C-alpha positions, 0 to 999 in steps of 0.5 A: 145174260149168256148164263141165263140164256143157257138155262131157260128154266132156271126160275122154274127149277128154283120153284120146283126145288123149293116145292120139293123141300117144302113137301119134305119138311111137311112130311118130316114134321108129320112124322115127328108128330106121329112119333111124338104121339106114339111116344106119349102114348107108350110113355103113359104110366101103366099099372095093375089094379086088384079089385076086391070082390069082398069088403073084407076077408075070410068069408065062410062058405058053409056046407051046402050054402050060397054066399055073395053080393046081397046075401045076408048072414054071411060070416066074414072078417072086416078090415078092422078085424071084426068078425061079422054077419053080413047085412044083419045086426050084431052084438058089439062090445056087449051091446046088441046093435038093433039099428045098425046093419053090418056091411055086405061081405061082398061088393060090386066093382067097376071095370076100367078100360086100358090106357087106350080106352079099350076093353081090357082083355087081360083081366083075371079072377083071383081067389085065395082059399083056406089060409087060417093065419088070416083069422083074427083073435076073437074077444068078448069085451070092448078092450080086446081081452083074450078069452078061453074059447070052447072046444075045438078052439082051445088047443094052443089058442094063444100061441098058434100062428093063426091066432097071433099074426093077424095083421089088421088089428088097430093095436100092435100088442096084443093083436085083438079084434076091434071093436069086439064081437062074440062071433068066431070063424071056423078053423076046421079044414075042409075036405079035399073034395070041397068044390066052390063054383064062383059065378060072376054077374055082369052089370051094364049100368047103375042108372037105367037112363044112362048118364042122362036124367035121374035114375029110377032109384038109388043105384038100381043095377041093370044086371044079367039074370043068369051069370055068363061066367062060372069057375069051379075050384077045388079047395084041396082040404087044409092046404092054403091055395091061390088060383087064377083064371083069365076072364074071357073078352065075351064077358068083359065086353058087356060088364061095366060092373061085376059082382060075385056069388059062390056056391058049395055043395060040400057035405063037410065043414065048408071052407074060408075064402080069404080073398076074391077079386079081379086083377086088371092091368091098366 
């Protein structure tokens, strides 16, 4: 009893100690939860996506012309290796396809936010130009037989690098265009003064009613009338080049979808866009 009398606040001290311990446990638990959440967030798999603005390869930008999303008669190479004109009929395997339209040479892409759901400010526009090694061998029949083309394509046609290393043909030997068309890409190098002006168009939505209700029509885009991002590149003549430029946040903030148009005022032969797209880290 003497011991308890000498410590009159013994009960209150125990309560205070237990209360302080409980607060510390709560604080430590909260810290662990926050740390765990941060670790889970930081441990998310991050990657980089390339979004092609082309449906294939080798878009020919002829002198004083405009190519881009929705433009007809643009010469390009499909992923199968066919050389086609965009959004038009064509001769395939010797037969005119009057009821079949070729796909567009360009396409619309959808931008994706980063792992936190925010606008990704690290996106970049990438263009590859002037690499004639990507041009497939042209053929005239359905089985992919080679043919002797007219000038200026006759010099070392069968052995030239641009005619033999085409990687997309469906058959390993020989490398041929499939299915066969009679179109041919130009392999004449452009002049060093050939400039491309690339314009990106931001699309807010494909459905004017947002996510609710039926749209007015099939995939009706709400797109800016005037491009808010343009980039001019020099094709440097016959030298293949790959160029990149960062896309500004001011453009990315209002672009849910994006498509491109390319203009050249060159007075020479034009040039080939091997690939064009947006590089977007995730």
